[in-house]
N, C-alpha and C positions, 0 to 999 in steps of 0.2 A: 343651814344653807341660805345664802343671800339671794338677792334677786337674780333671775336669769338675765344674761346679757344678750340683747338682740340687735343685729344690724339689719337695716331695712333698705331695699333698693326701689327707687321710683324713677319715672321719666321726667322730662323737662316740664311738662304740663303740670303734673301733680307737685313738682318741686317749686312751682311759682315762677319759673324762669320765663315762660312764654309758651305760645302755641306752636304751630307748624313753622313759623318763621325762626324759631329757636331750636328746631329739632336737631341742629348740628352741634348742640351744646356738649362740650367734652366732659368726661367724668369729674364730678366735684364731690368732695367729702364734707359733710356738715355734722356738727355735734348734735346729739339728741334727735328728737322726732321732727318731721316735716310733713305738712299736708295730711294725707290719710293716716300717717303715723299717729296722729292725735286720737283717731278712732280706735286704733289698735291699743294704744296706751291706756285708754279708758277701760278696755276689756281685760288688759293684763292685771290691773289692780296693783296689789303689792307684790305680785309674783314675778314680774319681769319689767325691764326698762329698755327703751330703745336708746342705746349708747351712741349710735351714729347712723346717719342716712347717706346713702350714695345716690346722687342725682346725675342722670345721663340722658342726653337727647336720643330719641329713637333712631333718627337717621344716622347720627354719628355712630351709635353702637352697631347697627346692622351693616353699615358700610365700612366699618373699621373694627371688626370683631376682635382680632388678635391684639391690636393696639389697646382697645378698650379693656379687654380682660387683663392685659399686662399692667394696666393702671389700677383697675378695680380690685383685683385679688389682694395686692398689698394693703389697700385701704381697709378691706374687710379684716385681713389677718392682724393688722395693727390693733384692732379693738377686741380681739380674742372673744368672739361671740359664742354663746352656747347654742344659738340657733340663728339661721339666716332666713329672712322673709322677703319675698319679692312681690310687688304689686299690691292689690289685685289689678290685673290687666283687662278684665272683662272681654270685650270683643275687639280691642285695638290690636291689630295683627302684628305690627312691628314691635309694639310694647310687649306683647305676649312672647314673641320670639326672643326678645332681649331678656325677659324674666326667666324663660326656660334655659337659655344659654348660660347666663351668669349663675343661676342656681346650680346647674350641673357642674360648672367649673368650680364653684365654691365647695360643693360636696366632694368632688374628686381630688382637688388640690389641697384643701384644708381639712377634709374629714369632718366638716361641720354639718349637722342636720339642716335640711333646707325644705322650704315649702313655698309654693306660689298658688295663684288662683286665677281662673279665667273662664270664659264662656266656651261651651263645647265646640263651637265652629271656629274658634280662634286657631290659626295654624300652629300656634305654640303647643296646643294640646297634642296633636298628632306627632309633632316634632320631639316632644320631651316627656310624654306621659310614662314611658318606660324607665326614665332616668330619675325623675323627681316626683314628689307628691304634688299633684295639681288639684286643688279643690274646685268644685263646681260653683259658678256664679251666674248671674243674669248677664244680659248682653250689653249693659250700659252702667255707667257710674251711679245711676239711680238705684242700683242694687247694693250700694255700699253699706247701708245700714244692716243688711242681712249678711253681707260678705265679711265685714270686719269682725264680728263676734266669732264667726266660724273659723276664720283664719287665725285669730288670736288664740282660741281654744286649742286648735290643732298645733300651733307653734309651741304652746306650753307643754303639751304632751311630748312633743319631740325633745324639747329642752330638758324635760324631766325623765327622758328615756322610758316613757310609758308606752304601752301597746296602743297603737292608733286604730286597731281593728281592721276589718275588711273594707274594701272600697265602698260597699253599700253602707256599712256602719259609719265610716268616716266621711262619706259623701265626697270622695275624690275619684278621679278617673282611674279605672282598672289599669294596673301596671303589668299585667301578665305574670304576676308572681303567684305561684300555687303553694299552699301549705297543707300538710297532713294534719287533720284534726279528728277528734272522736265525736261521733254523733249517735243519737239513739237508734236510728234506723239504718240498716245496711244499704249499700248502693243499689242493689237490685230492686228493693222495695221502693226506694225513692224514685228510681227511674220509671217504674210502672205507674206510680202515683202521678208523675208528671205527664206520662203518656195519656193516661185517662183524662186528665184535665185538658190536655191539648185536643183530644178527640171531641170532648164536650164543648170546646170553644171557651174554656175557662182560663183565667190568668194563671200563669205559673212562671217561676224563675228558674232558668236553667243554671246548672252549676258549672257549665263550661261553654261560655258564649263563643260562638264562631265569628270570625271577622266577616264583614260584608263589604265586598268590593264593587264599586260603581264603575263599570267598564263601558266604553263606547267603541263600537266597531268602526274603523275608519272607512270613509267612502273611497271609491275607486279614484285614481288620479284623473284630472281633467286633461283630455287629449288635445282639444282645440281651443286654446286660450283666446285666440283671435275672434272667436265666435261666442264667447262666454259673457253672460250678464253677471256682473259682480256687485254685491252689496257691501256696505260698511256697517258694522255693528260694534259698539264700544261700551266698555264699562268705565271709561275714563271721564264720564260726565260732561262731555261737550254738548252744549245747548245753545240755542239762539240767545242773543243778548237779553238779559233780565230774567232768564230761566222761566219762560211763560207757563210751563206746567208744574212749576215748583217741585222739581225732583229733589228729594232730600240729599244733603251733603254726606249723610251716613245712614246706614240701615234703610236703603231705598225701598219704598213700597210701590213704586211705579217705574215705567220707562217711557221715553218719548220717541215720537216718530216725526221727522222733520224733512221738508222738501228741499232738495238741493239742485233741482232742475235749473240749469243755467249758471250755477255757482262754480266758479273756476278756482277760487282761492278763499279760504276761510280766514278772513281778516279779523282783527280785534274790534273793528267797527260793528261786526254782525254776530260774533260768537265769543263764548267764554266757557269756562268749566265750572260746574256746580259741585265738583268733587272735593270733599274734605280729606284730611289725612296725608296730603302731600303738598309741596310748595306749588301753588297754581300760577306763579308768575310767568313761566315760559309757555304754559298752555294758553294763558290769557293773551300773551303777546301774539301767538300764532297757533290757532287751534289745529292747523294742519300737522303740528308736531304730535298730536294724539290721534287725529283722524285725517289721514293723508289724501284729502280730496285733490289737492293740487297735483300730486304725483300721478294719481289715477287718471286725471284729466289728460295729462301728457301721454300716458300709456294708451288712452282711448284714441287720441289723435294719431298716434303712431301705428295703431292697429294691433298693438300687442294684446289688448283685451277687446272684447266685443263692445261692451258698454258698461257704464257705471249706473247702477240702479238709482232712480230719481229721489229716493228717500234714504235717510240713514236712521238707525235706531240707537238709542243711547240710554244708559242708566249709570248708577254709581255703584262701584263694587265695594266701597269702604264699609265693612260691617254688615253688608246685605246678606240676609240668611240664604242658605242653600235652597230652602223651600221656595222662597220668592224668586231666586235666580232660575230655578227649573221652570217655574210657571211663566216667567218672562220668556225664556227660551222657546217653550212650546208654542206660545202665542206668536212670537216673532217668526219662528221657523215656518209655521202654518201660513202666515201672510206671504213670506218670501217664496215659498213653493207655489202658492196660488198665483203669484205674479211672474212665474217662470224664471226666477233667479236660480242660477246654477252653481254659484260659489259665493262664499262670504269671507271677508277679511275681518277678523276679530282683533280689536286693539284694546290695550289697557292703559295704565298711567305711565 
């Protein structure tokens, strides 16, 4: 048996095309390995080769899914791969969604084994973990040294049609697939042993993990908008010029609180966005496009709302962990309630 044939999918950044300004890059097919494909190739050794790499901009793919797939699938099919690899995407949301979408399509349309890899909070995980194998990675490209060997080893197993093992053994996100297996202890005995460990506060691994749903009960509707104090909170990264608190462009560890008392319009002379992961041009030209102070001032004058709270809160949603987001929300909500704010308008990018 000769070398396994691998086709690799990456975005415009890893393809060396450019950053966010090139996120509209249309699908492009290149021979051989590109960017992170070098790390995979080293791990493949003599067992596999990357025969082609598909490069596509994150924005183009996610805004033109049908057109992108119509172009990419024939590109992949042309090279007759034994296995298809996408990413790793780490915590890049649009990249993760693209990796999941294209992997699922390759699996369903071409019948080729597929694998991708990303961080647990990447939206691509929830979107596609039941459809494709998604290996677990860290939240940034700094984890590439660990991710590449794992991804390459898993791809080799798929290409050689070997058993990849359970989710725990293969370090991929559970797909909801259950298999009958033979074990030494019967189910009742295992269940009692787990119960005893739970009672004692000891660690145990359930054999049937239940989903955890994070639900939020909606507040009652506001009855008198003309008397309501409204605050603006955004994950779109709008900050005073020069970003005085140095809020990170990705994976934010902080939020900012800024005074807009007397501000009628957020012009480019005083405000900009600190957010990475999207084209900032239009937000930098007019921050009101992300944080509509100008419109709320008009509504305030008209009496449609009681007043606009004198501070706005801001952070960056790009790659920011759920844990940090919850901590920010609790802190911000406490301050707003303390200042008598009755409603919040949340904006994003």
